[in-house]
N, C-alpha and C positions, 0 to 999 in steps of 0.2 A: 645469258638473259639479264644483263645489267639494266635494261630498260625497265624491268619490274621495280627497281628501287629508285628510278628517276622521278623526282618530285613533280616535274613539269608534266610528265606522261600521266602519272597517277592523278594529279590535280586536274588536268584537262579532262580526263575521263569523268571524274567526279562532278566537276562544274557543268560539263555538257549533259551528263545524266540528270543532275539535279534540275537544270533548266528544262530539259525535255519532260521529265516526269511531272514537273509543276504545270507546264502547259497542257500536257496530256490529261492530267487529273482535273483540270478546269475547262476541258472541252465542253463539259456539261456540268450542271450544278452538283458539286461533290457532297452536298448535304443529303441528297436523296439516295435511297437504297438502290434504285435502278441505275445508278451512275457509278458503280464500282469499276475498278480498272478492267476487270475481265468483261463486264458488260459493255463498257465503252469500246473494248476490243472487238466485240461482235459487230458493232456499227462501223468501226474503223480498223479493220484487220491489219493493214500495212503499218499503221502507227503503233498498234499493239506489238507487232513483230519488232519494230525498231526499239520500242521501250524495253522489251525483254532482252534484246541483244545488248543494248547500251548499258542497262542496269546490271545484267549478268557479268559483262566484261568489267565494268567499274568495280563491282563488289569482288569478283574473283581476283583481279590483279591487286587490289588494295588489301584484301585480307591475306593474300599470299605474301605481299610485302611486309605486312605486320608480323606474320609468323617468322619470316626470315630475319627481320630486323631484331627481334627479341630472342632469336635462337631458341624458340619454343621446342621442347623435346618432341621427337617423332610421335610418341604415343599420345601426347596432348594434341598435336596437330592432326593426327589421324582421327582421334575422338571428336575434335572440333569440326573436321571435314564431314563426318557423319551427321553431327548435330546441325551443321550448316544446311544440309539438305532438308532437315526438318524445320529448323527455325534459325534464321540469321542472327537474331538478337541473342539467342542462347550461345551461339558460337562466339560472338564478340564478347559476351559476358564472361565466358570461360577464360578467354585471353586476358581480359582486364583483371579478373580475379587472380590469375597466375602472376601477371606483371606487377601487381600492387606490392609484391615483396621486393621488387627492384626499385620502385619509386611510389611514394604515397599518392602522387597525383593521379594514378590510375584508379584510385577509389572514386574519383569524380566521374570517370568514364563508366565505371561499373554502375554508379548511381544513375547516370544518364540512361543506360540501357534499362534499368529497372523503372525509371520514370517514364520512359517510352511505353513500356508494358502497362504501367498504371494509366497513362494518358489514353492508350488504346481501350482499356477497360472502361474508363470514364466516358469516352466518346461512344462506345458501344452501348453502355447503359443509358446514356442521355439521348443519343440520336439513332441508335440501332445500327445495323450494318449499313455502311454508306461508303462513298468514295473517299471521304475524309478519314474514315476508319482505316482504310488501306494506305492512304497517302502519308499519314503521320509517321509510321515506323520507317517507311522508305526514306523520307526526308531526314529522319534522325540518324539513320545508318550513314547516309551521305555526309552529314555534318560531322559525325564521329570519325569516320574514315579520313575525312579531310584534316581534322584536327590532329590525328595521330600521324598520318603519313606526309603531310604537306606543310605543317607550321613549325616544326621543331620544338613544340611545347612538350612533346612526349619522347624526346630522344633518350635512349637508354643510357643510364649512367655508365661511365667508363670504369672498368675494373682496375684497381690499383695493383701494380706489380708487387708481389710479395715474396 
């Protein structure tokens, strides 16, 4: 399964998913409560299905690649997989919290995950439940996964032979 670590494969999935979710979320006014992703899906079920498949594949393969790249121990990976089902942001946050011991720059990604949660709270408190409330964390996950898996900015440091 070498394609899982292929930056072109991972990046293509992320870029296609990001573009699709952006178009999907703006099919209707994202500031209105009745225009959340799931309610847009009621009106456009085929597009909702494509969005779920594309986003699921992009997140699954990119998160799997991150865990393999950083050789995260099985128990952490298993715990993050369970957390992933509950909350994608928490899953990524756990990895970045773990990886910060390898490189300080992972603190930035951990802060981005926390900032996304804060942005969601701010949007919820100011605009209420809306399409934008759902879109922001999805966009942030796409951006973070792209930075980690496709740019080389977060390449794990090589261990010195000793």
